[in-house]
mmCIF file of the N, C-alpha and C atoms, coordinates in Angstrom:
data_MODEL
# 
_entry.id   MODEL 
# 
loop_
_atom_site.group_PDB 
_atom_site.id 
_atom_site.type_symbol 
_atom_site.label_atom_id 
_atom_site.label_alt_id 
_atom_site.label_comp_id 
_atom_site.label_asym_id 
_atom_site.label_entity_id 
_atom_site.label_seq_id 
_atom_site.pdbx_PDB_ins_code 
_atom_site.Cartn_x 
_atom_site.Cartn_y 
_atom_site.Cartn_z 
_atom_site.occupancy 
_atom_site.B_iso_or_equiv 
_atom_site.pdbx_formal_charge 
_atom_site.auth_seq_id 
_atom_site.auth_comp_id 
_atom_site.auth_asym_id 
_atom_site.auth_atom_id 
_atom_site.pdbx_PDB_model_num 
ATOM 1   N N  . UNK A 1 1  ? -17.051 46.085 170.039 1.00 0.00 ? 1  UNK A N  1 
ATOM 2   C CA . UNK A 1 1  ? -17.789 47.250 169.617 1.00 0.00 ? 1  UNK A CA 1 
ATOM 3   C C  . UNK A 1 1  ? -17.467 48.409 170.548 1.00 0.00 ? 1  UNK A C  1 
ATOM 4   N N  . UNK A 1 2  ? -17.165 49.568 169.980 1.00 0.00 ? 2  UNK A N  1 
ATOM 5   C CA . UNK A 1 2  ? -16.914 50.780 170.748 1.00 0.00 ? 2  UNK A CA 1 
ATOM 6   C C  . UNK A 1 2  ? -17.870 51.847 170.252 1.00 0.00 ? 2  UNK A C  1 
ATOM 7   N N  . UNK A 1 3  ? -18.646 52.431 171.150 1.00 0.00 ? 3  UNK A N  1 
ATOM 8   C CA . UNK A 1 3  ? -19.642 53.426 170.806 1.00 0.00 ? 3  UNK A CA 1 
ATOM 9   C C  . UNK A 1 3  ? -19.485 54.611 171.741 1.00 0.00 ? 3  UNK A C  1 
ATOM 10  N N  . UNK A 1 4  ? -19.207 55.798 171.199 1.00 0.00 ? 4  UNK A N  1 
ATOM 11  C CA . UNK A 1 4  ? -19.031 56.998 172.021 1.00 0.00 ? 4  UNK A CA 1 
ATOM 12  C C  . UNK A 1 4  ? -20.378 57.691 172.194 1.00 0.00 ? 4  UNK A C  1 
ATOM 13  N N  . UNK A 1 5  ? -20.614 58.160 173.425 1.00 0.00 ? 5  UNK A N  1 
ATOM 14  C CA . UNK A 1 5  ? -21.882 58.825 173.737 1.00 0.00 ? 5  UNK A CA 1 
ATOM 15  C C  . UNK A 1 5  ? -21.603 59.803 174.889 1.00 0.00 ? 5  UNK A C  1 
ATOM 16  N N  . UNK A 1 6  ? -21.479 61.093 174.578 1.00 0.00 ? 6  UNK A N  1 
ATOM 17  C CA . UNK A 1 6  ? -21.149 62.081 175.607 1.00 0.00 ? 6  UNK A CA 1 
ATOM 18  C C  . UNK A 1 6  ? -19.797 61.790 176.205 1.00 0.00 ? 6  UNK A C  1 
ATOM 19  N N  . UNK A 1 7  ? -19.719 61.769 177.536 1.00 0.00 ? 7  UNK A N  1 
ATOM 20  C CA . UNK A 1 7  ? -18.450 61.430 178.181 1.00 0.00 ? 7  UNK A CA 1 
ATOM 21  C C  . UNK A 1 7  ? -18.396 59.950 178.533 1.00 0.00 ? 7  UNK A C  1 
ATOM 22  N N  . UNK A 1 8  ? -19.302 59.172 177.936 1.00 0.00 ? 8  UNK A N  1 
ATOM 23  C CA . UNK A 1 8  ? -19.348 57.728 178.175 1.00 0.00 ? 8  UNK A CA 1 
ATOM 24  C C  . UNK A 1 8  ? -19.079 57.002 176.865 1.00 0.00 ? 8  UNK A C  1 
ATOM 25  N N  . UNK A 1 9  ? -18.318 55.957 176.930 1.00 0.00 ? 9  UNK A N  1 
ATOM 26  C CA . UNK A 1 9  ? -18.018 55.123 175.769 1.00 0.00 ? 9  UNK A CA 1 
ATOM 27  C C  . UNK A 1 9  ? -18.419 53.704 176.135 1.00 0.00 ? 9  UNK A C  1 
ATOM 28  N N  . UNK A 1 10 ? -19.202 53.069 175.300 1.00 0.00 ? 10 UNK A N  1 
ATOM 29  C CA . UNK A 1 10 ? -19.615 51.694 175.557 1.00 0.00 ? 10 UNK A CA 1 
ATOM 30  C C  . UNK A 1 10 ? -18.657 50.770 174.815 1.00 0.00 ? 10 UNK A C  1 
ATOM 31  N N  . UNK A 1 11 ? -17.985 49.913 175.551 1.00 0.00 ? 11 UNK A N  1 
ATOM 32  C CA . UNK A 1 11 ? -17.039 48.960 174.968 1.00 0.00 ? 11 UNK A CA 1 
ATOM 33  C C  . UNK A 1 11 ? -17.611 47.574 175.234 1.00 0.00 ? 11 UNK A C  1 
ATOM 34  N N  . UNK A 1 12 ? -18.175 46.963 174.190 1.00 0.00 ? 12 UNK A N  1 
ATOM 35  C CA . UNK A 1 12 ? -18.794 45.650 174.383 1.00 0.00 ? 12 UNK A CA 1 
ATOM 36  C C  . UNK A 1 12 ? -19.945 45.771 175.356 1.00 0.00 ? 12 UNK A C  1 
ATOM 37  N N  . UNK A 1 13 ? -19.792 45.176 176.528 1.00 0.00 ? 13 UNK A N  1 
ATOM 38  C CA . UNK A 1 13 ? -20.878 45.151 177.506 1.00 0.00 ? 13 UNK A CA 1 
ATOM 39  C C  . UNK A 1 13 ? -20.657 46.104 178.679 1.00 0.00 ? 13 UNK A C  1 
ATOM 40  N N  . UNK A 1 14 ? -19.536 46.815 178.705 1.00 0.00 ? 14 UNK A N  1 
ATOM 41  C CA . UNK A 1 14 ? -19.217 47.659 179.854 1.00 0.00 ? 14 UNK A CA 1 
ATOM 42  C C  . UNK A 1 14 ? -19.239 49.134 179.459 1.00 0.00 ? 14 UNK A C  1 
ATOM 43  N N  . UNK A 1 15 ? -19.630 49.989 180.387 1.00 0.00 ? 15 UNK A N  1 
ATOM 44  C CA . UNK A 1 15 ? -19.570 51.430 180.178 1.00 0.00 ? 15 UNK A CA 1 
ATOM 45  C C  . UNK A 1 15 ? -18.215 51.931 180.644 1.00 0.00 ? 15 UNK A C  1 
ATOM 46  N N  . UNK A 1 16 ? -17.604 52.763 179.829 1.00 0.00 ? 16 UNK A N  1 
ATOM 47  C CA . UNK A 1 16 ? -16.329 53.378 180.163 1.00 0.00 ? 16 UNK A CA 1 
ATOM 48  C C  . UNK A 1 16 ? -16.576 54.875 180.228 1.00 0.00 ? 16 UNK A C  1 
ATOM 49  N N  . UNK A 1 17 ? -16.168 55.525 181.309 1.00 0.00 ? 17 UNK A N  1 
ATOM 50  C CA . UNK A 1 17 ? -16.460 56.941 181.441 1.00 0.00 ? 17 UNK A CA 1 
ATOM 51  C C  . UNK A 1 17 ? -15.330 57.660 182.163 1.00 0.00 ? 17 UNK A C  1 
ATOM 52  N N  . UNK A 1 18 ? -15.272 58.981 181.914 1.00 0.00 ? 18 UNK A N  1 
ATOM 53  C CA . UNK A 1 18 ? -14.308 59.813 182.628 1.00 0.00 ? 18 UNK A CA 1 
ATOM 54  C C  . UNK A 1 18 ? -14.916 60.142 183.985 1.00 0.00 ? 18 UNK A C  1 
ATOM 55  N N  . UNK A 1 19 ? -14.090 60.505 184.954 1.00 0.00 ? 19 UNK A N  1 
ATOM 56  C CA . UNK A 1 19 ? -14.611 60.794 186.290 1.00 0.00 ? 19 UNK A CA 1 
ATOM 57  C C  . UNK A 1 19 ? -15.616 61.937 186.261 1.00 0.00 ? 19 UNK A C  1 
ATOM 58  N N  . UNK A 1 20 ? -16.582 61.897 187.166 1.00 0.00 ? 20 UNK A N  1 
ATOM 59  C CA . UNK A 1 20 ? -17.566 62.961 187.275 1.00 0.00 ? 20 UNK A CA 1 
ATOM 60  C C  . UNK A 1 20 ? -16.950 64.157 187.989 1.00 0.00 ? 20 UNK A C  1 
ATOM 61  N N  . UNK A 1 21 ? -17.580 65.298 187.818 1.00 0.00 ? 21 UNK A N  1 
ATOM 62  C CA . UNK A 1 21 ? -17.145 66.491 188.520 1.00 0.00 ? 21 UNK A CA 1 
ATOM 63  C C  . UNK A 1 21 ? -16.357 67.419 187.623 1.00 0.00 ? 21 UNK A C  1 
ATOM 64  N N  . UNK A 1 22 ? -16.068 68.572 188.154 1.00 0.00 ? 22 UNK A N  1 
ATOM 65  C CA . UNK A 1 22 ? -15.361 69.592 187.395 1.00 0.00 ? 22 UNK A CA 1 
ATOM 66  C C  . UNK A 1 22 ? -13.903 69.730 187.805 1.00 0.00 ? 22 UNK A C  1 
ATOM 67  N N  . UNK A 1 23 ? -13.511 69.072 188.895 1.00 0.00 ? 23 UNK A N  1 
ATOM 68  C CA . UNK A 1 23 ? -12.127 69.150 189.356 1.00 0.00 ? 23 UNK A CA 1 
ATOM 69  C C  . UNK A 1 23 ? -11.249 68.305 188.443 1.00 0.00 ? 23 UNK A C  1 
ATOM 70  N N  . UNK A 1 24 ? -10.203 68.920 187.948 1.00 0.00 ? 24 UNK A N  1 
ATOM 71  C CA . UNK A 1 24 ? -9.287  68.235 187.046 1.00 0.00 ? 24 UNK A CA 1 
ATOM 72  C C  . UNK A 1 24 ? -8.432  67.242 187.839 1.00 0.00 ? 24 UNK A C  1 
ATOM 73  N N  . UNK A 1 25 ? -8.568  65.938 187.566 1.00 0.00 ? 25 UNK A N  1 
ATOM 74  C CA . UNK A 1 25 ? -7.734  64.957 188.273 1.00 0.00 ? 25 UNK A CA 1 
ATOM 75  C C  . UNK A 1 25 ? -6.254  65.148 187.932 1.00 0.00 ? 25 UNK A C  1 
ATOM 76  N N  . UNK A 1 26 ? -5.387  64.664 188.804 1.00 0.00 ? 26 UNK A N  1 
ATOM 77  C CA . UNK A 1 26 ? -3.952  64.826 188.579 1.00 0.00 ? 26 UNK A CA 1 
ATOM 78  C C  . UNK A 1 26 ? -3.446  63.931 187.449 1.00 0.00 ? 26 UNK A C  1 
ATOM 79  N N  . UNK A 1 27 ? -4.156  62.846 187.149 1.00 0.00 ? 27 UNK A N  1 
ATOM 80  C CA . UNK A 1 27 ? -3.792  61.964 186.038 1.00 0.00 ? 27 UNK A CA 1 
ATOM 81  C C  . UNK A 1 27 ? -5.027  61.731 185.178 1.00 0.00 ? 27 UNK A C  1 
ATOM 82  N N  . UNK A 1 28 ? -4.794  61.490 183.897 1.00 0.00 ? 28 UNK A N  1 
ATOM 83  C CA . UNK A 1 28 ? -5.911  61.165 183.012 1.00 0.00 ? 28 UNK A CA 1 
ATOM 84  C C  . UNK A 1 28 ? -6.313  59.727 183.291 1.00 0.00 ? 28 UNK A C  1 
ATOM 85  N N  . UNK A 1 29 ? -7.596  59.525 183.567 1.00 0.00 ? 29 UNK A N  1 
ATOM 86  C CA . UNK A 1 29 ? -8.081  58.210 183.956 1.00 0.00 ? 29 UNK A CA 1 
ATOM 87  C C  . UNK A 1 29 ? -9.462  57.965 183.375 1.00 0.00 ? 29 UNK A C  1 
ATOM 88  N N  . UNK A 1 30 ? -9.799  56.703 183.246 1.00 0.00 ? 30 UNK A N  1 
ATOM 89  C CA . UNK A 1 30 ? -11.151 56.317 182.873 1.00 0.00 ? 30 UNK A CA 1 
ATOM 90  C C  . UNK A 1 30 ? -11.615 55.235 183.833 1.00 0.00 ? 30 UNK A C  1 
ATOM 91  N N  . UNK A 1 31 ? -12.919 55.080 183.898 1.00 0.00 ? 31 UNK A N  1 
ATOM 92  C CA . UNK A 1 31 ? -13.521 54.092 184.774 1.00 0.00 ? 31 UNK A CA 1 
ATOM 93  C C  . UNK A 1 31 ? -14.363 53.143 183.920 1.00 0.00 ? 31 UNK A C  1 
ATOM 94  N N  . UNK A 1 32 ? -14.310 51.870 184.239 1.00 0.00 ? 32 UNK A N  1 
ATOM 95  C CA . UNK A 1 32 ? -15.072 50.848 183.530 1.00 0.00 ? 32 UNK A CA 1 
ATOM 96  C C  . UNK A 1 32 ? -16.001 50.199 184.544 1.00 0.00 ? 32 UNK A C  1 
ATOM 97  N N  . UNK A 1 33 ? -17.283 50.115 184.186 1.00 0.00 ? 33 UNK A N  1 
ATOM 98  C CA . UNK A 1 33 ? -18.231 49.532 185.124 1.00 0.00 ? 33 UNK A CA 1 
ATOM 99  C C  . UNK A 1 33 ? -19.226 48.649 184.391 1.00 0.00 ? 33 UNK A C  1 
ATOM 100 N N  . UNK A 1 34 ? -19.497 47.497 184.981 1.00 0.00 ? 34 UNK A N  1 
ATOM 101 C CA . UNK A 1 34 ? -20.525 46.582 184.496 1.00 0.00 ? 34 UNK A CA 1 
ATOM 102 C C  . UNK A 1 34 ? -21.107 45.878 185.708 1.00 0.00 ? 34 UNK A C  1 
ATOM 103 N N  . UNK A 1 35 ? -22.380 46.132 185.962 1.00 0.00 ? 35 UNK A N  1 
ATOM 104 C CA . UNK A 1 35 ? -23.061 45.591 187.138 1.00 0.00 ? 35 UNK A CA 1 
ATOM 105 C C  . UNK A 1 35 ? -22.242 45.914 188.384 1.00 0.00 ? 35 UNK A C  1 
ATOM 106 N N  . UNK A 1 36 ? -21.785 44.915 189.143 1.00 0.00 ? 36 UNK A N  1 
ATOM 107 C CA . UNK A 1 36 ? -21.043 45.169 190.384 1.00 0.00 ? 36 UNK A CA 1 
ATOM 108 C C  . UNK A 1 36 ? -19.531 45.196 190.193 1.00 0.00 ? 36 UNK A C  1 
ATOM 109 N N  . UNK A 1 37 ? -19.059 45.092 188.952 1.00 0.00 ? 37 UNK A N  1 
ATOM 110 C CA . UNK A 1 37 ? -17.612 45.089 188.687 1.00 0.00 ? 37 UNK A CA 1 
ATOM 111 C C  . UNK A 1 37 ? -17.164 46.491 188.284 1.00 0.00 ? 37 UNK A C  1 
ATOM 112 N N  . UNK A 1 38 ? -15.945 46.831 188.695 1.00 0.00 ? 38 UNK A N  1 
ATOM 113 C CA . UNK A 1 38 ? -15.429 48.177 188.468 1.00 0.00 ? 38 UNK A CA 1 
ATOM 114 C C  . UNK A 1 38 ? -13.915 48.099 188.251 1.00 0.00 ? 38 UNK A C  1 
ATOM 115 N N  . UNK A 1 39 ? -13.430 48.941 187.345 1.00 0.00 ? 39 UNK A N  1 
ATOM 116 C CA . UNK A 1 39 ? -11.978 49.065 187.154 1.00 0.00 ? 39 UNK A CA 1 
ATOM 117 C C  . UNK A 1 39 ? -11.655 50.507 186.808 1.00 0.00 ? 39 UNK A C  1 
ATOM 118 N N  . UNK A 1 40 ? -10.493 50.943 187.247 1.00 0.00 ? 40 UNK A N  1 
ATOM 119 C CA . UNK A 1 40 ? -10.006 52.279 186.915 1.00 0.00 ? 40 UNK A CA 1 
ATOM 120 C C  . UNK A 1 40 ? -8.682  52.097 186.190 1.00 0.00 ? 40 UNK A C  1 
ATOM 121 N N  . UNK A 1 41 ? -8.574  52.735 185.022 1.00 0.00 ? 41 UNK A N  1 
ATOM 122 C CA . UNK A 1 41 ? -7.352  52.690 184.234 1.00 0.00 ? 41 UNK A CA 1 
ATOM 123 C C  . UNK A 1 41 ? -6.787  54.091 184.106 1.00 0.00 ? 41 UNK A C  1 
ATOM 124 N N  . UNK A 1 42 ? -5.486  54.221 184.309 1.00 0.00 ? 42 UNK A N  1 
ATOM 125 C CA . UNK A 1 42 ? -4.797  55.461 184.000 1.00 0.00 ? 42 UNK A CA 1 
ATOM 126 C C  . UNK A 1 42 ? -4.393  55.405 182.540 1.00 0.00 ? 42 UNK A C  1 
ATOM 127 N N  . UNK A 1 43 ? -4.397  56.552 181.896 1.00 0.00 ? 43 UNK A N  1 
ATOM 128 C CA . UNK A 1 43 ? -4.019  56.645 180.486 1.00 0.00 ? 43 UNK A CA 1 
ATOM 129 C C  . UNK A 1 43 ? -2.620  57.227 180.366 1.00 0.00 ? 43 UNK A C  1 
ATOM 130 N N  . UNK A 1 44 ? -1.989  56.997 179.255 1.00 0.00 ? 44 UNK A N  1 
ATOM 131 C CA . UNK A 1 44 ? -0.650  57.509 178.886 1.00 0.00 ? 44 UNK A CA 1 
ATOM 132 C C  . UNK A 1 44 ? 0.409   57.313 179.974 1.00 0.00 ? 44 UNK A C  1 
ATOM 133 N N  . UNK A 1 45 ? 0.958   56.174 180.116 1.00 0.00 ? 45 UNK A N  1 
ATOM 134 C CA . UNK A 1 45 ? 0.617   54.934 179.422 1.00 0.00 ? 45 UNK A CA 1 
ATOM 135 C C  . UNK A 1 45 ? -0.565  54.266 180.108 1.00 0.00 ? 45 UNK A C  1 
ATOM 136 N N  . UNK A 1 46 ? -1.262  53.426 179.370 1.00 0.00 ? 46 UNK A N  1 
ATOM 137 C CA . UNK A 1 46 ? -2.419  52.717 179.922 1.00 0.00 ? 46 UNK A CA 1 
ATOM 138 C C  . UNK A 1 46 ? -1.939  51.708 180.952 1.00 0.00 ? 46 UNK A C  1 
ATOM 139 N N  . UNK A 1 47 ? -2.526  51.788 182.140 1.00 0.00 ? 47 UNK A N  1 
ATOM 140 C CA . UNK A 1 47 ? -2.223  50.816 183.192 1.00 0.00 ? 47 UNK A CA 1 
ATOM 141 C C  . UNK A 1 47 ? -3.401  50.753 184.154 1.00 0.00 ? 47 UNK A C  1 
ATOM 142 N N  . UNK A 1 48 ? -3.601  49.601 184.729 1.00 0.00 ? 48 UNK A N  1 
ATOM 143 C CA . UNK A 1 48 ? -4.696  49.389 185.666 1.00 0.00 ? 48 UNK A CA 1 
ATOM 144 C C  . UNK A 1 48 ? -4.344  50.031 186.999 1.00 0.00 ? 48 UNK A C  1 
ATOM 145 N N  . UNK A 1 49 ? -5.226  50.892 187.491 1.00 0.00 ? 49 UNK A N  1 
ATOM 146 C CA . UNK A 1 49 ? -5.013  51.530 188.787 1.00 0.00 ? 49 UNK A CA 1 
ATOM 147 C C  . UNK A 1 49 ? -5.617  50.691 189.908 1.00 0.00 ? 49 UNK A C  1 
ATOM 148 N N  . UNK A 1 50 ? -6.849  50.198 189.680 1.00 0.00 ? 50 UNK A N  1 
ATOM 149 C CA . UNK A 1 50 ? -7.491  49.329 190.667 1.00 0.00 ? 50 UNK A CA 1 
ATOM 150 C C  . UNK A 1 50 ? -8.711  48.681 190.038 1.00 0.00 ? 50 UNK A C  1 
ATOM 151 N N  . UNK A 1 51 ? -9.177  47.620 190.661 1.00 0.00 ? 51 UNK A N  1 
ATOM 152 C CA . UNK A 1 51 ? -10.373 46.945 190.160 1.00 0.00 ? 51 UNK A CA 1 
ATOM 153 C C  . UNK A 1 51 ? -11.017 46.139 191.264 1.00 0.00 ? 51 UNK A C  1 
ATOM 154 N N  . UNK A 1 52 ? -12.278 45.833 191.057 1.00 0.00 ? 52 UNK A N  1 
ATOM 155 C CA . UNK A 1 52 ? -13.013 44.939 191.940 1.00 0.00 ? 52 UNK A CA 1 
ATOM 156 C C  . UNK A 1 52 ? -14.076 44.216 191.118 1.00 0.00 ? 52 UNK A C  1 
ATOM 157 N N  . UNK A 1 53 ? -14.169 42.925 191.306 1.00 0.00 ? 53 UNK A N  1 
ATOM 158 C CA . UNK A 1 53 ? -15.212 42.156 190.661 1.00 0.00 ? 53 UNK A CA 1 
ATOM 159 C C  . UNK A 1 53 ? -14.861 41.527 189.324 1.00 0.00 ? 53 UNK A C  1 
ATOM 160 N N  . UNK A 1 54 ? -13.850 42.026 188.635 1.00 0.00 ? 54 UNK A N  1 
ATOM 161 C CA . UNK A 1 54 ? -13.456 41.445 187.349 1.00 0.00 ? 54 UNK A CA 1 
ATOM 162 C C  . UNK A 1 54 ? -12.410 40.352 187.569 1.00 0.00 ? 54 UNK A C  1 
ATOM 163 N N  . UNK A 1 55 ? -12.511 39.256 186.819 1.00 0.00 ? 55 UNK A N  1 
ATOM 164 C CA . UNK A 1 55 ? -11.480 38.224 186.891 1.00 0.00 ? 55 UNK A CA 1 
ATOM 165 C C  . UNK A 1 55 ? -10.305 38.624 185.985 1.00 0.00 ? 55 UNK A C  1 
ATOM 166 N N  . UNK A 1 56 ? -9.192  37.924 186.122 1.00 0.00 ? 56 UNK A N  1 
ATOM 167 C CA . UNK A 1 56 ? -7.965  38.264 185.389 1.00 0.00 ? 56 UNK A CA 1 
ATOM 168 C C  . UNK A 1 56 ? -8.155  38.246 183.866 1.00 0.00 ? 56 UNK A C  1 
ATOM 169 N N  . UNK A 1 57 ? -8.810  37.242 183.272 1.00 0.00 ? 57 UNK A N  1 
ATOM 170 C CA . UNK A 1 57 ? -8.991  37.263 181.814 1.00 0.00 ? 57 UNK A CA 1 
ATOM 171 C C  . UNK A 1 57 ? -9.793  38.481 181.343 1.00 0.00 ? 57 UNK A C  1 
ATOM 172 N N  . UNK A 1 58 ? -10.811 38.863 182.101 1.00 0.00 ? 58 UNK A N  1 
ATOM 173 C CA . UNK A 1 58 ? -11.611 40.032 181.736 1.00 0.00 ? 58 UNK A CA 1 
ATOM 174 C C  . UNK A 1 58 ? -10.788 41.307 181.859 1.00 0.00 ? 58 UNK A C  1 
ATOM 175 N N  . UNK A 1 59 ? -9.988  41.416 182.922 1.00 0.00 ? 59 UNK A N  1 
ATOM 176 C CA . UNK A 1 59 ? -9.121  42.593 183.081 1.00 0.00 ? 59 UNK A CA 1 
ATOM 177 C C  . UNK A 1 59 ? -8.118  42.688 181.938 1.00 0.00 ? 59 UNK A C  1 
ATOM 178 N N  . UNK A 1 60 ? -7.567  41.560 181.512 1.00 0.00 ? 60 UNK A N  1 
ATOM 179 C CA . UNK A 1 60 ? -6.636  41.567 180.375 1.00 0.00 ? 60 UNK A CA 1 
ATOM 180 C C  . UNK A 1 60 ? -7.327  42.040 179.109 1.00 0.00 ? 60 UNK A C  1 
ATOM 181 N N  . UNK A 1 61 ? -8.554  41.583 178.900 1.00 0.00 ? 61 UNK A N  1 
ATOM 182 C CA . UNK A 1 61 ? -9.333  41.997 177.732 1.00 0.00 ? 61 UNK A CA 1 
ATOM 183 C C  . UNK A 1 61 ? -9.636  43.499 177.792 1.00 0.00 ? 61 UNK A C  1 
ATOM 184 N N  . UNK A 1 62 ? -10.050 43.974 178.979 1.00 0.00 ? 62 UNK A N  1 
ATOM 185 C CA . UNK A 1 62 ? -10.338 45.397 179.144 1.00 0.00 ? 62 UNK A CA 1 
ATOM 186 C C  . UNK A 1 62 ? -9.078  46.235 178.920 1.00 0.00 ? 62 UNK A C  1 
ATOM 187 N N  . UNK A 1 63 ? -7.951  45.788 179.454 1.00 0.00 ? 63 UNK A N  1 
ATOM 188 C CA . UNK A 1 63 ? -6.692  46.509 179.273 1.00 0.00 ? 63 UNK A CA 1 
ATOM 189 C C  . UNK A 1 63 ? -6.370  46.635 177.785 1.00 0.00 ? 63 UNK A C  1 
ATOM 190 N N  . UNK A 1 64 ? -6.552  45.556 177.043 1.00 0.00 ? 64 UNK A N  1 
ATOM 191 C CA . UNK A 1 64 ? -6.300  45.588 175.594 1.00 0.00 ? 64 UNK A CA 1 
ATOM 192 C C  . UNK A 1 64 ? -7.250  46.546 174.892 1.00 0.00 ? 64 UNK A C  1 
ATOM 193 N N  . UNK A 1 65 ? -8.522  46.546 175.284 1.00 0.00 ? 65 UNK A N  1 
ATOM 194 C CA . UNK A 1 65 ? -9.493  47.456 174.682 1.00 0.00 ? 65 UNK A CA 1 
ATOM 195 C C  . UNK A 1 65 ? -9.170  48.916 174.997 1.00 0.00 ? 65 UNK A C  1 
ATOM 196 N N  . UNK A 1 66 ? -8.771  49.174 176.228 1.00 0.00 ? 66 UNK A N  1 
ATOM 197 C CA . UNK A 1 66 ? -8.411  50.546 176.601 1.00 0.00 ? 66 UNK A CA 1 
ATOM 198 C C  . UNK A 1 66 ? -7.189  50.993 175.810 1.00 0.00 ? 66 UNK A C  1 
ATOM 199 N N  . UNK A 1 67 ? -6.188  50.134 175.708 1.00 0.00 ? 67 UNK A N  1 
ATOM 200 C CA . UNK A 1 67 ? -4.992  50.469 174.924 1.00 0.00 ? 67 UNK A CA 1 
ATOM 201 C C  . UNK A 1 67 ? -5.339  50.726 173.465 1.00 0.00 ? 67 UNK A C  1 
ATOM 202 N N  . UNK A 1 68 ? -6.186  49.883 172.893 1.00 0.00 ? 68 UNK A N  1 
ATOM 203 C CA . UNK A 1 68 ? -6.548  50.015 171.481 1.00 0.00 ? 68 UNK A CA 1 
ATOM 204 C C  . UNK A 1 68 ? -7.358  51.281 171.208 1.00 0.00 ? 68 UNK A C  1 
ATOM 205 N N  . UNK A 1 69 ? -8.052  51.784 172.227 1.00 0.00 ? 69 UNK A N  1 
ATOM 206 C CA . UNK A 1 69 ? -8.907  52.971 172.061 1.00 0.00 ? 69 UNK A CA 1 
ATOM 207 C C  . UNK A 1 69 ? -8.415  54.154 172.878 1.00 0.00 ? 69 UNK A C  1 
ATOM 208 N N  . UNK A 1 70 ? -7.145  54.138 173.223 1.00 0.00 ? 70 UNK A N  1 
ATOM 209 C CA . UNK A 1 70 ? -6.574  55.177 174.087 1.00 0.00 ? 70 UNK A CA 1 
ATOM 210 C C  . UNK A 1 70 ? -6.833  56.583 173.551 1.00 0.00 ? 70 UNK A C  1 
ATOM 211 N N  . UNK A 1 71 ? -6.672  56.793 172.262 1.00 0.00 ? 71 UNK A N  1 
ATOM 212 C CA . UNK A 1 71 ? -6.851  58.136 171.696 1.00 0.00 ? 71 UNK A CA 1 
ATOM 213 C C  . UNK A 1 71 ? -8.302  58.604 171.843 1.00 0.00 ? 71 UNK A C  1 
ATOM 214 N N  . UNK A 1 72 ? -9.265  57.714 171.642 1.00 0.00 ? 72 UNK A N  1 
ATOM 215 C CA . UNK A 1 72 ? -10.679 58.068 171.828 1.00 0.00 ? 72 UNK A CA 1 
ATOM 216 C C  . UNK A 1 72 ? -10.946 58.441 173.282 1.00 0.00 ? 72 UNK A C  1 
ATOM 217 N N  . UNK A 1 73 ? -10.408 57.659 174.217 1.00 0.00 ? 73 UNK A N  1 
ATOM 218 C CA . UNK A 1 73 ? -10.619 57.957 175.631 1.00 0.00 ? 73 UNK A CA 1 
ATOM 219 C C  . UNK A 1 73 ? -9.960  59.282 176.023 1.00 0.00 ? 73 UNK A C  1 
ATOM 220 N N  . UNK A 1 74 ? -8.775  59.552 175.492 1.00 0.00 ? 74 UNK A N  1 
ATOM 221 C CA . UNK A 1 74 ? -8.111  60.830 175.774 1.00 0.00 ? 74 UNK A CA 1 
ATOM 222 C C  . UNK A 1 74 ? -8.920  61.995 175.206 1.00 0.00 ? 74 UNK A C  1 
ATOM 223 N N  . UNK A 1 75 ? -9.466  61.800 174.023 1.00 0.00 ? 75 UNK A N  1 
ATOM 224 C CA . UNK A 1 75 ? -10.299 62.839 173.408 1.00 0.00 ? 75 UNK A CA 1 
ATOM 225 C C  . UNK A 1 75 ? -11.517 63.130 174.289 1.00 0.00 ? 75 UNK A C  1 
ATOM 226 N N  . UNK A 1 76 ? -12.202 62.089 174.744 1.00 0.00 ? 76 UNK A N  1 
ATOM 227 C CA . UNK A 1 76 ? -13.375 62.265 175.603 1.00 0.00 ? 76 UNK A CA 1 
ATOM 228 C C  . UNK A 1 76 ? -12.988 62.889 176.940 1.00 0.00 ? 76 UNK A C  1 
ATOM 229 N N  . UNK A 1 77 ? -11.854 62.477 177.482 1.00 0.00 ? 77 UNK A N  1 
ATOM 230 C CA . UNK A 1 77 ? -11.379 63.032 178.751 1.00 0.00 ? 77 UNK A CA 1 
ATOM 231 C C  . UNK A 1 77 ? -11.119 64.532 178.592 1.00 0.00 ? 77 UNK A C  1 
ATOM 232 N N  . UNK A 1 78 ? -10.428 64.894 177.505 1.00 0.00 ? 78 UNK A N  1 
ATOM 233 C CA . UNK A 1 78 ? -10.113 66.319 177.268 1.00 0.00 ? 78 UNK A CA 1 
ATOM 234 C C  . UNK A 1 78 ? -11.375 67.134 177.004 1.00 0.00 ? 78 UNK A C  1 
ATOM 235 N N  . UNK A 1 79 ? -12.324 66.570 176.262 1.00 0.00 ? 79 UNK A N  1 
ATOM 236 C CA . UNK A 1 79 ? -13.601 67.272 176.028 1.00 0.00 ? 79 UNK A CA 1 
ATOM 237 C C  . UNK A 1 79 ? -14.289 67.561 177.351 1.00 0.00 ? 79 UNK A C  1 
ATOM 238 N N  . UNK A 1 80 ? -14.296 66.597 178.239 1.00 0.00 ? 80 UNK A N  1 
ATOM 239 C CA . UNK A 1 80 ? -15.000 66.748 179.510 1.00 0.00 ? 80 UNK A CA 1 
ATOM 240 C C  . UNK A 1 80 ? -14.354 67.821 180.395 1.00 0.00 ? 80 UNK A C  1 
ATOM 241 N N  . UNK A 1 81 ? -13.037 67.840 180.450 1.00 0.00 ? 81 UNK A N  1 
ATOM 242 C CA . UNK A 1 81 ? -12.362 68.738 181.385 1.00 0.00 ? 81 UNK A CA 1 
ATOM 243 C C  . UNK A 1 81 ? -11.919 70.068 180.796 1.00 0.00 ? 81 UNK A C  1 
ATOM 244 N N  . UNK A 1 82 ? -12.171 70.299 179.515 1.00 0.00 ? 82 UNK A N  1 
ATOM 245 C CA . UNK A 1 82 ? -11.798 71.604 178.928 1.00 0.00 ? 82 UNK A CA 1 
ATOM 246 C C  . UNK A 1 82 ? -13.009 72.401 178.480 1.00 0.00 ? 82 UNK A C  1 
ATOM 247 N N  . UNK A 1 83 ? -14.202 71.953 178.867 1.00 0.00 ? 83 UNK A N  1 
ATOM 248 C CA . UNK A 1 83 ? -15.376 72.752 178.471 1.00 0.00 ? 83 UNK A CA 1 
ATOM 249 C C  . UNK A 1 83 ? -15.663 73.839 179.454 1.00 0.00 ? 83 UNK A C  1 
# 
């Protein structure tokens, strides 16, 4: 399940969001967080930048979800940084 809400997108059980702040990051990225687990993915092309707390099968699943929803995440990222 993917549900968009502001600059946050809920993918299954984890929140996916663009970085906070008004400074434009040098790369398009999203952050995934669930309880104490965290991952950062760079977009275009989608690749894992770093993570903590997620096991390998979960990271593979998240990577697939990010890839499958890349256009939605890019849209949310652009909305956040071009307002």
